[in-house]
N, C-alpha and C positions, 0 to 999 in steps of 0.2 A: 326182740327192742321193742318199750312200750312207745306209743304215740308221745309223750313227754321224752324221751330218751330223743325219739327224731325230730323234736321242735327244739332241743336244748343243742342237736348236733348242727341241725339249721343255722339256730342264731348263732353260733361259735362259729361256723365254718363263714356266715355271712360277715362278721366282723373281721374274721381271720383275711380275706377278700378286701374287702374297706380299708381295712388298715395298711394292707399292701399297695392298693390302688393309691392313697396318699402319700404313702414313701415315696409310688414309682412318679406320683404326681410332681410332689415336691423336688426330686431327681431332675424332672422335666423341664419344670421353671430353674433349676440351677444354671443346668447346660443350654437354655434360652438364655438366662442373661449373661452368661460367659459368652454366649456366641453373640450376642446384640453389643457386649462388652469388647469384645475381639474385633467386631464388624465396627463398631465406632473409632478404636482405635486407628485400624487401618485404614478408613476414611479419611481421618485428620492427616495421617501420614502422606496419604494422597495428595489430599490438598496440602501440603505442604510442599509437595513435588512438583504439583501445578503450579504453585504461587513462583518458586524458585525458577521454572520453565520461562513461566509467563515474564517474571525479573530479566533473565538472561535476552529473552527475546526482544526486551523494551530495548534493552542496550545494545542491542545488533540493529535495531531498527533505529534508534538514533544514532549509530556508526556510521549506519548507510545514508542518513539525511544528512549526517556531519558530511560525509566524503563526496556527498554530491552535491552541497554547498559550496565545499571548495574549489572543486571541479569549475563550477559554474563559474567562482567570483573571482577562481585564481590564474584558469588555464582561459576558457571561453569569452569570458568578460572583457580582459585588457587586449585579445587577441579579433574581437569584432570591428573596432574600427578599420584597422589597418588592414584585415583581409578585404572588406568591404571595399575599399579603396581600391586593391587592385581589379575588382570590377567594375568601377566608374560610380561609387555609390559614396556619397559623401554623407559623413553623420557628425552631427552636431551637439545631438544627445544623446545619453547614453545611461538605462537605466536599470537596476538587478531587482527582481519581486516584484514586480508591479502589481499590485491587487485595485481592482474596482469592483462596486458594488450598486445594482441599478434597479429599483424595482423587487429587491427580495432575492435577486440572482446575484453570483459570484463569478467573477472572472479573475485569473491571475497567469503573467507569464514573466518566466523568469528571467529574460532579457529582452529590451524592449530599446532599439533606436528609431532616431528623427533626424534628417536633412531637411534641405529645402523643398526638395520633391518629392523624397522617399521615407518612409516608414517601414520599421521591419520588426517582426516580432518572433522570436525564439524560443524554443522550449527545450531546457538541456534534463537528460538521463543518463541514467549511470546506465544503462544496457537498451539501446533505444529500437524499439518494436515499429510491425506497420501500425498498430493501434495507435503508438502515439503522432503517428503525423496524422493518421484519422480524425484523431481525437483536437488535434491542430487547427487543421482545415476547415474541420466544424464552427468551430468559433470565432476563426480570422472575419468571416462578414461581419459581426456584431461588435468586432473593437471600437470602432468609434462611437457607438453609445455611451461606452464606458470611459473613452476616455477620447473625448471631442479637441481635447488642446493636439492631440497627436494626427488629426486631419489631415492627409496630403495625396496627391493626385495619384499618388501609386501607392500601395502597401502591399509590401511582400513579407514571407512567410520563412524561417528555418529552424534547422531539428539538430542537435548535436546531443553524439552520446560519447561516455568513455569505450562501449562498446560498440557494435551494433551490427543488429542479426543478419541473417543472410536477404539477400533480395530486398531488404530496406532502402539502400540507397536507391535502387532501380527505381521503386513504386515513388519514393519523392519527387525526385529528378521527373520524371514522366508526370506528377501534378504541380511542377512548377515551384519545389521546396529547395529553398540551400540545404545540405547538409555538411555539416562541421563536425570532423573527427579529428583523432589523434593518429599523427605521422612522427614517429620517434618520440622526441620531449616538446613535439610541437602542436598547435591546433593548425588544420590548413581547410578550406573548403575543399570539398571531396569531387562537387561537381565538376565537368570538365570544362575548356573556354567556351566551349558550344552551347551551353548552357541557357535560356530564357525563362527567368522568372516567370510567376503567374503574380497577376496585379488584382490583389481581392478588394480594391476601392471600387465604390458602388457609383 
């Protein structure tokens, strides 16, 4: 084979390999485009499923909030005055959802009652936990700064729950906090008659 023939063969093979490489590259680009398209479609499907889950979760949270509001307004609130009278505490004013703001800080109490000598602040939870009682105790000393019109010689705290976690009632009892819970179809004070409430008034 002459040198010219060898050169022609090399050129021919070079063109053929280049053409094959171009074909392979085009196929690879098509495959990549297909994968990206499928990935985009899957991402959109997942995004839609996530949005649907978030919508369902939002509705569930709204339902829980509504249930808590109904529990506070229809069960606990109407019973507070009557229940406290059984412990010698007379309430003349009763509020729900009392909110306060001072120097950029916010505070809110579900139920607030006030009588001639005593004010009481009550947190209402669907499931009452130890942390709920701790949070209540932590914000009690600052109450009169937010609500000076509620200032009384004695300030009591209370916590109510549709259900109450184990040992929470005892925990609250030892810290002088009233606990309100369901008994059948009624709300009652779970603290026994020996209970002595702690006053948080300074």
